C-alpha positions in Angstrom: -14.6 -40.1 -63.2 -12.8 -41.7 -60.3 -14.0 -45.1 -59.0 -13.7 -45.8 -55.3 -14.3 -49.4 -54.2 -15.1 -50.0 -50.6 -17.7 -51.7 -48.4 -21.0 -49.8 -48.9 -22.3 -49.8 -45.3 -19.3 -48.7 -43.1 -16.9 -45.8 -42.9 -13.9 -48.0 -42.2 -10.6 -47.3 -44.0 -12.5 -46.1 -47.0 -13.6 -43.0 -45.2 -10.1 -41.5 -45.2 -10.2 -41.7 -49.0 -13.8 -40.3 -49.2 -12.8 -37.3 -47.2 -9.9 -36.5 -49.6 -12.2 -36.9 -52.6 -14.8 -34.7 -51.1 -12.3 -32.0 -50.1 -10.8 -32.1 -53.6 -14.3 -31.7 -55.2 -13.3 -34.7 -57.3 -16.0 -36.4 -59.5 -16.1 -40.0 -58.1 -18.4 -43.0 -57.8 -18.6 -45.0 -54.6 -19.1 -48.1 -56.7 -20.2 -50.7 -54.1 -22.8 -48.3 -52.7 -24.3 -47.9 -56.2 -23.7 -51.2 -57.9 -23.3 -53.7 -55.0 -20.4 -55.6 -53.5 -20.3 -58.0 -56.4 -19.1 -55.2 -58.6 -16.3 -54.5 -56.1 -15.2 -58.1 -55.8 -15.2 -58.4 -59.6 -13.0 -55.3 -60.0 -10.7 -56.3 -57.2 -9.4 -59.3 -59.1 -9.0 -57.7 -62.5 -5.9 -56.8 -64.4 -2.2 -57.2 -63.8 -2.2 -55.2 -60.5 -5.1 -56.8 -58.5 -6.0 -55.2 -55.2 -5.4 -57.2 -52.0 -8.4 -55.7 -50.2 -10.7 -52.7 -50.3 -10.3 -49.8 -50.5 -8.8 -49.4 -53.9 -9.3 -46.6 -56.5 -9.4 -46.6 -60.3 -8.2 -43.5 -62.0 -8.5 -44.3 -65.7 -6.2 -47.3 -66.3 -4.4 -46.8 -63.0 -5.5 -49.0 -60.0 -4.2 -47.9 -56.6 -4.7 -49.8 -53.4 -3.9 -49.2 -49.7 -5.2 -46.0 -48.0 -1.8 -44.2 -47.7 -0.9 -45.1 -51.3 -4.3 -43.9 -52.6 -3.9 -40.6 -50.7 -0.4 -40.2 -52.0 -1.8 -40.3 -55.5 -4.8 -38.0 -54.7 -2.4 -35.6 -53.0 -0.5 -35.1 -56.2 -3.5 -35.2 -58.4 -5.6 -32.6 -56.5 -3.1 -30.5 -54.7 -3.7 -32.1 -51.3 0.0 -32.4 -50.6 3.1 -30.1 -51.0 4.6 -29.9 -54.4 8.2 -30.6 -53.2 9.5 -34.1 -52.7 10.4 -33.5 -49.0 6.9 -32.2 -48.3 5.2 -35.1 -50.1 7.3 -37.7 -48.2 6.7 -36.0 -44.9 2.9 -35.9 -45.5 3.1 -39.6 -46.5 5.0 -40.4 -43.4 2.4 -38.8 -41.2 -0.3 -40.7 -43.0 1.5 -44.0 -42.5 1.7 -43.2 -38.8 -2.0 -42.5 -38.6 -2.6 -45.8 -40.4 -0.6 -47.5 -37.7 -2.9 -46.1 -35.0 -6.0 -47.0 -37.0 -4.7 -50.6 -37.1 -4.1 -50.6 -33.4 -7.6 -49.2 -32.7 -9.0 -52.1 -34.8 -6.9 -54.6 -32.9 -8.5 -53.6 -29.5 -11.6 -55.5 -30.5 -10.0 -58.1 -32.6 -6.7 -58.9 -31.0 -6.6 -62.6 -31.7 -8.0 -63.0 -35.2 -10.2 -61.1 -37.7 -12.1 -64.3 -38.4 -13.3 -64.5 -34.8 -16.2 -62.6 -33.3 -15.5 -60.0 -30.7 -17.3 -62.2 -28.2 -14.8 -65.0 -28.9 -11.9 -62.8 -27.7 -13.2 -60.5 -25.0 -10.6 -61.2 -22.4 -7.7 -60.6 -24.8 -9.6 -57.5 -26.1 -9.9 -56.1 -22.6 -6.1 -56.5 -22.1 -5.3 -55.0 -25.5 -7.6 -52.1 -25.0 -6.1 -51.2 -21.6 -2.7 -50.7 -23.2 -4.2 -48.8 -26.1 -6.1 -46.4 -23.8 -3.3 -45.8 -21.3 -0.3 -45.8 -23.5 -0.9 -45.8 -27.3 -3.6 -43.1 -27.6 -1.5 -40.6 -25.6 1.7 -41.5 -27.5 0.2 -41.1 -31.0 -1.7 -37.9 -30.2 1.3 -36.5 -28.4 3.4 -37.1 -31.5 0.8 -35.4 -33.7 0.7 -32.5 -31.3 4.5 -32.2 -31.6 4.3 -32.3 -35.4 1.8 -29.4 -35.3 3.9 -27.4 -32.9 7.0 -27.8 -35.0 5.4 -26.9 -38.4 7.5 -23.9 -39.6 4.3 -22.5 -41.2 2.4 -22.6 -37.9 0.4 -25.1 -35.8 -2.8 -24.8 -37.8 -1.8 -27.5 -40.3 0.4 -30.7 -40.1 2.4 -29.8 -43.1 2.9 -26.3 -44.6 0.3 -23.6 -44.6 -2.4 -25.4 -46.7 -4.7 -28.3 -45.9 -3.3 -31.7 -46.9 -4.8 -35.1 -46.9 -3.0 -35.7 -43.6 -5.1 -33.0 -41.9 -8.3 -34.7 -43.2 -7.1 -38.0 -41.8 -6.3 -36.5 -38.5 -9.9 -35.3 -38.4 -11.2 -38.8 -39.1 -8.8 -40.4 -36.5 -10.1 -38.1 -33.8 -13.7 -38.7 -34.8 -13.1 -42.4 -34.6 -11.4 -42.3 -31.2 -14.1 -40.1 -29.8 -16.7 -42.6 -30.9 -15.0 -45.8 -29.8 -13.2 -44.5 -26.7 -15.0 -41.4 -25.6 -13.5 -41.3 -22.1 -10.0 -42.2 -23.0 -10.1 -39.8 -26.0 -11.3 -36.9 -23.9 -8.4 -37.4 -21.5 -5.8 -37.6 -24.2 -7.2 -34.7 -26.3 -7.2 -32.5 -23.3 -3.4 -32.7 -23.5 -3.4 -32.2 -27.3 -5.1 -28.8 -27.9 -3.5 -28.3 -31.3 -4.8 -31.7 -32.5 -8.3 -30.7 -31.4 -8.1 -27.3 -33.0 -7.1 -28.8 -36.3 -9.9 -31.3 -36.0 -12.4 -28.5 -35.5 -11.0 -26.5 -38.4 -11.3 -29.4 -40.8 -14.9 -29.9 -39.7 -15.7 -26.4 -40.8 -14.1 -26.6 -44.3 -17.1 -25.9 -46.6 -16.9 -29.1 -48.6 -16.2 -31.3 -45.6 -19.0 -29.6 -43.6 -21.4 -30.3 -46.5 -20.3 -33.9 -46.7 -20.7 -34.5 -43.0 -24.2 -33.2 -43.2 -25.1 -35.3 -46.2 -26.3 -38.9 -46.5 -23.0 -39.8 -48.1 -21.5 -39.7 -44.6 -22.2 -43.2 -43.2 -22.6 -43.3 -39.4 -20.1 -45.1 -37.2 -21.2 -48.6 -36.2 -19.9 -51.8 -34.5 -19.1 -53.2 -37.9 -16.3 -50.8 -38.8 -12.8 -50.2 -37.5 -13.8 -47.9 -34.6 -16.3 -49.8 -32.5 -17.9 -48.6 -29.3 -17.8 -51.3 -26.6 -18.1 -49.5 -23.3 -16.1 -52.1 -21.4 -13.1 -51.4 -23.6 -13.2 -47.7 -22.7 -12.3 -48.5 -19.1 
């Protein structure tokens, strides 16, 4: 039984891990949702390899932190990544780039400091969001569109001919952008049809579809990474 530790009331970064676990059909417990955040904090500081922050995953005696690192492990464990070294590294590279965009999305509403409320940094957030909408969203989605177009196995997947954790993360990225920046995301996705097609295909994977329709899928909110503040959408 795998143990996932993440905040129990938000999707956040933990959702990228949840999607991989669900697609793999892996037996896992979302510990803080079942046992409370105290259990997560206790586990976070245990052992010789303490996690810096959630999410982190326990697989037997192995403790893995950081989203891209967790997915690298799950990709090998459950066949959600290519078996060759080059393919594994390329999938990991795509995931790290997605993680960069997720961090930039977060920083639109917290550009000065995580310890401050959004209301304490609204002028800076407006300036940061303008650049994110106008420049960064198109750049990241344009790169993902190019990756899909150049996949030797065809544009239906980011890497190879089978679904990888990177495809699942692209789905979550698009979902988050459409929630937080609906107008900007619509403009950028109109120029990235392959990205949108992969998003739609992932949503129809049987295990993912079942998960999205279940109470295990926590709704987006203004407590997570992707937050809908209409003024930041331009």
